[in-house]
N, C-alpha and C positions, 0 to 999 in steps of 0.2 A: 402712332401703334398704342390700343390701349390695350389692357393687359390683367385681368383680375380672377383673382380663383373665386367661387363660390362653391355652394354646397347645392347637388343638385341628385335628384334619384339615390340620395343617400350618398354620394358621394363628390369628394373633392375634385372639382372641374375648373379646369383654366379656360377661363375666354379670352380669345387673339382677334379684331379686327381693328380697322381704322375707318371704322363710319364715321361722319358727321356728325358731333352733338347724341341728339335722341333717334337720327334715323334708324329705322328700322332694315332689318338683312332682307334681299330677293329671297337667297340659299345659306340654306346652314349645313357643316360640315362636324360629324362627331367623327373623333378619331380615337381608337382604342392601343394601348400599348400592349406590347409583347410582356409573357413572362418570367422576373427577374429584373426588368428594368424597372426606372423609378418614373414618378408620376410625369414627371416631366418631359420624357423621350424624343414625345414626336413633337413637343411645343416648336421647338427651330423651323420645323414644315411649314409651320403656319407663314409665318417671314417669307420663306421661298415662295408658296404661292400666291402669296400677298404682292411682292416684290416682280414677279416672273408678268402677271397679268394686270392690266387697271382695271378691266372690264370684272374680273375676279377682288381686286383690291374694293372696286368701288361698292360690291352687292352683296359680299359675304362674310361671316360672323364664322369661327372654327371655335369646338367643345373639345375640349381634351381629358376627359376623365380619370381617374386614379381607380388603379383597380383596389377592390376592399382587399384585399389581402396582406398582408405585412410578413416578409419576408426575414426580418432579423434575426428571429428567434433558430433561424436557421445557418447565422453566421451572414447573410447576405442582405447587407445594411442599407436600406433607404428602397430596397428593389420589393415590388409588389408582384401580385398574380392576380389574375381573374377567377380561378382555381386553381388545387395543389397538383402535385402532378407527383404519381408513384413511380417512382425510379426503380425502386426494386421488380413492382410488376411488370414495368417496362423491361427491364434487363430478363426477368425471367421468360416475357413474351419472344422477346428477341433468339434467348438460347434454342428455344423449339419452332420458332418460324411460325408463330400465331399471331406474333405481334398487329401486323396489318389486316387482318380480319380480325382481328379483338378492334382496334381501335376504331378503325369505318364506321363499325355499327355501335360502340361505343358513346352513352351519353354521362363522360367522368362528373364525379361528386362536386358540388360546389357550380355544375354550369346553370343550372334554373337560378341558382339566387342570384348569379354574376344576369341570366338573362333579365329578371325582375327589375335591378337595379337601371340598367340600360334601358330598357324597355319604357321606363317610371322619368330616366331621365329626358329620353324623346319627346313623353306627355308633356312634361315639362317646358322641354325648348317650344313644343306646340304653342302652350300656352303662354309664355314669353313673348313670343314672334308673331303669333296669329298666321304661322303658316304652316299649310297641311303638308302631310306625312312625303308627300310627292317633291317637299320643296327640301327636306332633308335626308342629306348622301350621308351614307353610313360607313365605317372601314377601319381599316386598324392593320398593324403587325402579327404575325405569328398568331400566338393565343389572343391579340388582341383582331385579328380577322375570325378566327375562328367563332369568337364570343358575338361579333357584329353579323358573322353569317345567322347565327342559330337565332338572334334579336328580329333580322330581317323577315325570316322565315316565322314569324310568329305573329308579324304585323297584320292587321286587316286590310291594308294596302301596301302597295310595292312602294319602299322611298325612292328619291330623285336617281339614288345609282347604289352601288356596293361595291366598294375596294378591298382587295384583299392581295397583299403583299407579304408574299411566305406562309400563307395557310395551308389546312390542310382540311380534309373529310373527315367530318366525327357525326355521329347522329343522323347517318345517312337514311334508315329508315322514315324518320320524321320529318326530316328536311324534303325526304322525297313526297311524304305525303303534305305535308304544308306546301311544297313547293307549286302544288295544282293551282294557289289561290297566286300567284307570283309568275306567271308566265309573262313576258318580255321585261321582266328586271335588267337593268342595264348594270351590268357587271365587269369592272376592271379586275382582271386579277394578274399579277406578275410571280416567276417563282425562278430561283436559281439553277439549274441543272447540275451543280457541285454541291448545292444543299445536306448537309450531312446532319443536318437537326431534323428536317421535313424534309421526307424523299422527293422528288421530282416525279419522280411517278405517280405520287401521291397527290400530286398538285393536278395533274393530269387525270386524276380519278375526281377529283373538286369540281374539276371544269367540267369533265365530262357528262358529272349527273347533273352539275347546274344547265348543263346545254337541253340534258333530256327530259329537264320540267319543263322547257321553256324559256332561259333566261336568255337573254343578248350579251353573249359573254365577249368581251376581247380579253386574248390570252399573249401577254408580254413575256416569254423565255429568254433568260438573259444567263451569259455563261460567267457565273459568279457564285455566292456562297449563299449564307441568312443574313440576306441583308436586302434592300430596297435601291435598286442601281438608280441612276440619273434618267433611263428610258420611263420608268415606271413614272416617275416626279414629273416626266414633259407630257407625258399620257393623260395622268390625273388633270394636270392645269386644262390641257384640252378639254379632257372630259367635262372640268366647272364650267368652262368658255361655252361649251354646249347646250349646258344646261341654261345658262343666263340667256342664251336666243342671240 
């Protein structure tokens, strides 16, 4: 297995594949970690997917960008974020029941900068591999899922698919507007019914908005907390295999 660290889009990015020599991938998967995780948090999933499917292993390269913000100053050593979370504002909103209405229409400060970096990373992957956007799968966990949803809505064409593990709905008006250009987008979305960080109901909101703008959404609910369940990994492998034909 090849594993290396490179700079792409201004982000430290781990690249994983088992392709022979200088062979080019037929499919690329970009996965973004969540708030408070280390840059390598999702990297073990590459081995899971590569071992699960010979077809995936023989044709797929994985990229794991590290979020730009270092949370060490908050005492979270080795942790990163795509944008900062204002916990005081969240607590105030929860207290007066405005939290959900506020966040579903919110574009957090820092989201635009994260968007631009990941879009640049996608551009550099296209240049490096020669693949079109339609052969690049985007996805992530929690805040990483929100980041890649935002990126997917800004692209000129649909990515190969969008994988959303425990994400939520943000920036609704813009996502709906941009979604008009992304009908038919394949989406795999999973969410736990006992998620105490990002409510299951909010995941249903995201699913419904994506469906309403014409995305092809496979929704995988599960009984569990804020995590990635085995069923979502199994469905991810199936999705990647389907994209390989």
